[in-house]
C-alpha positions, 0 to 999 in steps of 0.5 A: 500500500502506498505511503504518499506524502507531499513536499513543497519546496518554496525556494525551488517553487516545486511540489514533490510527490513521494511514496515513502522516501522515493520521489514519484513526480515533481511539479512546478508551482506558484507560491505566496507573494511577500506580503502573503507568504506560503506558510512553512510547516506540516499539514494534511490534506483535509478536503478535495473539490473538483471545479471549485470555480474562480481563480482555483482552476480545475481542482482544490485540495484544502490543507489543515491550515484554514484558508490554504490549499493546493489548487489549479489556476486560471492563470498558467503564467503565474506558475513558478512565481510568487503571486498567490495569497499563500496557496500553492498553485499548479497547472490544472493538468498537474493538480488533476494528476496529483488529486487522482493519486493522493487521498485525504489525509496525505501529509504535506510538508512546506519548507523554505 
């Protein structure tokens, strides 16, 4: 049985999917801007919602830190930049791939 976890590396602006300690995939992400930084720490995915509407793109995965999540975007040019209000933005096709793999309860580590 897989033991998935996610590491978001803010300095690299990358999200890594791991099974135990083996990296499965890496995805480029957009992160929070200076005034609304993406908070480093240990969280879990607490909910998943397809097509949440607005700027959240094709999918939303809410984190255990209220108001923060991993989601798609309606602005693909924002990926790789510091532009969000603290959430982790992914290309829509990437967030759909990730959401299909990881269950609710998956650990998410956000590091500098």
